C-alpha positions as CSV (number, residue, x, y, z in Angstrom):
1,M,32.7,-2.6,7.9
2,K,32.3,0.2,5.3
3,I,28.8,1.3,4.2
4,D,28.6,3.8,1.4
5,G,25.0,4.7,1.7
6,V,21.4,3.7,1.1
7,F,20.8,2.0,-2.2
8,E,17.0,1.1,-2.0
9,V,14.0,2.0,-0.1
10,A,10.6,0.2,-0.2
11,V,7.4,2.2,0.0
12,K,4.0,0.8,0.5
13,V,1.3,2.4,-1.7
14,K,-2.5,1.9,-1.9
15,D,-2.6,2.3,-5.9
16,L,0.5,1.5,-7.8
17,D,-0.9,3.2,-10.9
18,V,-1.4,6.5,-9.0
19,S,1.9,6.4,-7.3
20,S,4.0,5.2,-10.2
21,K,2.6,8.3,-12.1
22,F,3.5,10.7,-9.4
23,Y,7.1,9.2,-8.8
24,Q,7.8,9.0,-12.5
25,E,6.1,12.1,-14.0
26,V,6.4,14.4,-11.1
27,L,9.6,13.4,-9.6
28,G,11.3,12.1,-12.7
29,F,12.2,8.7,-11.4
30,K,12.9,6.1,-14.2
31,K,11.4,2.6,-14.4
32,G,13.7,-0.2,-13.7
33,L,11.6,-3.3,-13.2
34,Y,7.9,-4.0,-12.9
35,D,7.1,-7.2,-11.0
36,E,3.6,-7.9,-12.1
37,K,3.0,-10.9,-9.8
38,R,3.8,-8.8,-6.6
39,R,2.6,-5.5,-8.1
40,W,6.0,-3.9,-7.2
41,L,7.8,-1.2,-9.4
42,F,11.5,-0.6,-9.1
43,L,12.3,3.1,-9.9
44,W,15.9,4.5,-10.4
45,V,16.6,7.7,-8.6
46,G,18.9,10.3,-10.0
47,N,21.6,8.8,-12.1
48,N,20.9,5.3,-10.9
49,N,22.4,6.2,-7.6
50,G,19.6,4.2,-5.8
51,M,16.1,2.9,-6.0
52,V,12.6,3.4,-4.7
53,V,10.4,0.3,-4.8
54,L,6.7,1.0,-4.8
55,Q,5.0,-2.0,-3.3
56,E,1.2,-2.1,-3.8
57,D,-0.6,-3.0,-0.5
58,K,-4.3,-2.2,0.0
59,G,-3.9,-3.0,3.9
60,N,-3.4,-0.6,6.7
61,W,0.2,0.6,7.4
62,L,1.9,3.7,8.8
63,R,2.9,6.6,6.6
64,Q,6.7,7.0,6.2
65,H,9.2,9.8,5.7
66,F,12.3,9.7,3.5
67,A,14.4,12.4,2.0
68,F,16.4,12.8,-1.3
69,R,19.4,14.7,-1.4
70,V,19.6,17.7,-3.8
71,D,21.9,20.6,-4.5
72,E,21.0,23.7,-2.6
73,T,21.2,25.8,-5.8
74,E,18.2,23.6,-7.0
75,L,16.1,23.7,-4.1
76,N,13.9,26.8,-4.8
77,G,13.4,25.8,-8.3
78,L,12.2,22.3,-7.2
79,K,9.8,23.9,-4.8
80,D,8.4,26.0,-7.6
81,Y,8.2,23.0,-9.8
82,L,6.2,20.9,-7.3
83,E,3.8,23.8,-6.6
84,S,3.3,24.2,-10.3
85,R,2.2,20.5,-10.4
86,N,-0.3,21.3,-7.4
87,V,1.9,19.6,-4.8
88,V,1.7,21.3,-1.5
89,V,5.2,22.2,-0.4
90,E,6.4,23.3,3.1
91,G,9.6,25.3,3.4
92,P,12.4,25.9,2.8
93,V,13.1,24.8,6.4
94,S,16.6,25.6,7.8
95,L,18.0,22.4,9.6
96,D,20.9,24.3,11.5
97,W,21.8,21.1,13.5
98,M,22.9,19.4,10.3
99,N,23.7,22.4,8.2
100,A,21.1,21.7,5.5
101,V,17.9,23.2,4.3
102,S,14.9,21.3,3.1
103,V,11.5,21.4,1.6
104,Y,8.7,18.8,2.6
105,F,5.8,17.5,0.4
106,P,3.4,14.7,0.4
107,D,3.2,11.9,-2.1
108,P,-0.3,10.5,-3.2
109,D,-0.4,8.2,0.0
110,G,0.5,10.9,2.3
111,H,4.1,9.8,2.9
112,E,6.2,12.9,3.9
113,L,8.9,13.3,1.3
114,E,11.8,15.6,1.5
115,F,14.3,17.3,-0.8
116,C,17.3,18.0,1.6
117,A,20.3,20.2,0.6
118,I,23.4,19.9,2.8
119,R,25.1,23.4,2.7
120,K,28.7,23.3,1.7
């Protein structure tokens, strides 16, 4: 079996309108498909390398963590950009065990997101 990577991540959100605005306007993800019946929004990440599916769920659920891979030369600029959009950012944090550096930030539902740069 050969697995090439993760293609899609599903994320529960309390308010699809608020979260879709954050993921599209702040993170720059592109709309793929909106399933009105289920209140799910499929968003393309990067150059259509994968998807995040925002799934509205007003119930109680645990917050999640997931990371997006970025180039190390972009990391400080991404941090500055997020902070200019009033997003609280932690880092950069050196992850020596995996030869990487990351910044961490929350989405509107408190999921811990990460931009991770693997050092070359």
